[in-house]
C-alpha positions as semicolon CSV with decimal commas, in nm:
position;residue;x (nm);y (nm);z (nm)
1;X;2,995;8,123;18,260
2;X;2,888;8,028;18,594
3;X;2,577;7,818;18,602
4;X;2,362;7,801;18,939
5;X;2,267;7,432;18,977
6;X;1,953;7,374;19,232
7;X;1,837;7,059;19,358
8;X;1,489;7,155;19,431
9;X;1,395;7,106;19,833
10;X;1,739;7,142;19,976
11;X;1,719;7,479;20,166
12;X;2,060;7,434;20,303
13;X;2,199;7,382;19,933
14;X;2,040;7,662;19,790
15;X;2,220;7,905;20,017
16;X;2,587;7,813;19,855
17;X;2,638;7,963;19,504
18;X;2,694;7,880;19,243
19;X;2,586;7,509;19,264
20;X;2,301;7,461;19,434
21;X;2,081;7,172;19,486
22;X;1,671;7,032;19,534
23;X;1,444;6,708;19,599
24;X;1,355;6,504;19,293
25;X;1,448;6,810;19,024
26;X;1,794;6,952;18,918
27;X;1,719;7,291;18,816
28;X;1,994;7,524;18,614
29;X;1,970;7,896;18,593
30;X;2,223;8,136;18,465
31;X;2,286;8,435;18,735
32;X;2,168;8,774;18,568
33;X;1,948;8,608;18,329
34;X;1,610;8,444;18,326
35;X;1,748;8,129;18,214
36;X;1,633;7,825;18,351
37;X;1,567;7,448;18,316
38;X;1,426;7,185;18,519
39;X;1,596;6,831;18,483
40;X;1,442;6,496;18,627
41;X;1,538;6,142;18,635
42;X;1,248;5,906;18,566
43;X;1,209;5,583;18,768
44;X;1,394;5,304;18,609
45;X;1,621;5,505;18,363
46;X;1,999;5,585;18,388
47;X;1,973;5,941;18,277
48;X;1,791;6,264;18,324
49;X;1,540;6,459;18,113
50;X;1,455;6,806;18,088
51;X;1,137;6,931;18,157
52;X;0,930;7,150;17,917
53;X;0,917;7,438;18,138
54;X;1,234;7,619;18,051
55;X;1,245;7,984;18,020
56;X;1,418;8,190;17,758
57;X;1,590;8,526;17,831
58;X;1,609;8,741;17,428
59;X;1,815;8,955;17,625
60;X;2,108;8,758;17,750
61;X;2,429;8,781;17,604
62;X;2,395;8,403;17,482
63;X;2,169;8,222;17,275
64;X;1,922;7,960;17,423
65;X;2,092;7,660;17,259
66;X;2,403;7,763;17,415
67;X;2,249;7,810;17,769
68;X;2,082;7,472;17,737
69;X;2,402;7,270;17,633
70;X;2,606;7,397;17,920
71;X;2,323;7,346;18,146
72;X;2,287;6,975;18,051
73;X;2,632;6,969;18,117
74;X;2,595;7,106;18,474
75;X;2,293;6,910;18,546
76;X;2,460;6,560;18,444
77;X;2,763;6,675;18,661
78;X;2,515;6,748;18,941
79;X;2,353;6,403;18,888
80;X;2,641;6,215;18,924
81;X;2,735;6,399;19,251
82;X;2,388;6,286;19,378
83;X;2,447;5,933;19,261
84;X;2,140;5,959;19,015
85;X;2,366;5,829;18,750
86;X;2,705;5,703;18,708
């Protein structure tokens, strides 16, 4: 499964699938579905947190829990790449 990772606000990065990036949020999607979850790094912390605005897709071939588990891994990888966390 290839997740799309978007860092809100970075238009150039948006053009490069499957890993995309944007400003203060990391948005993870699963292409071909409506799944989406947004992560942010609170000031003064060393971790990212999911915003409560995720979207489900009951017609997708995987369950929401599986998507969220894989999305967190992808978001953590992106946060490390961006230097937000170690």
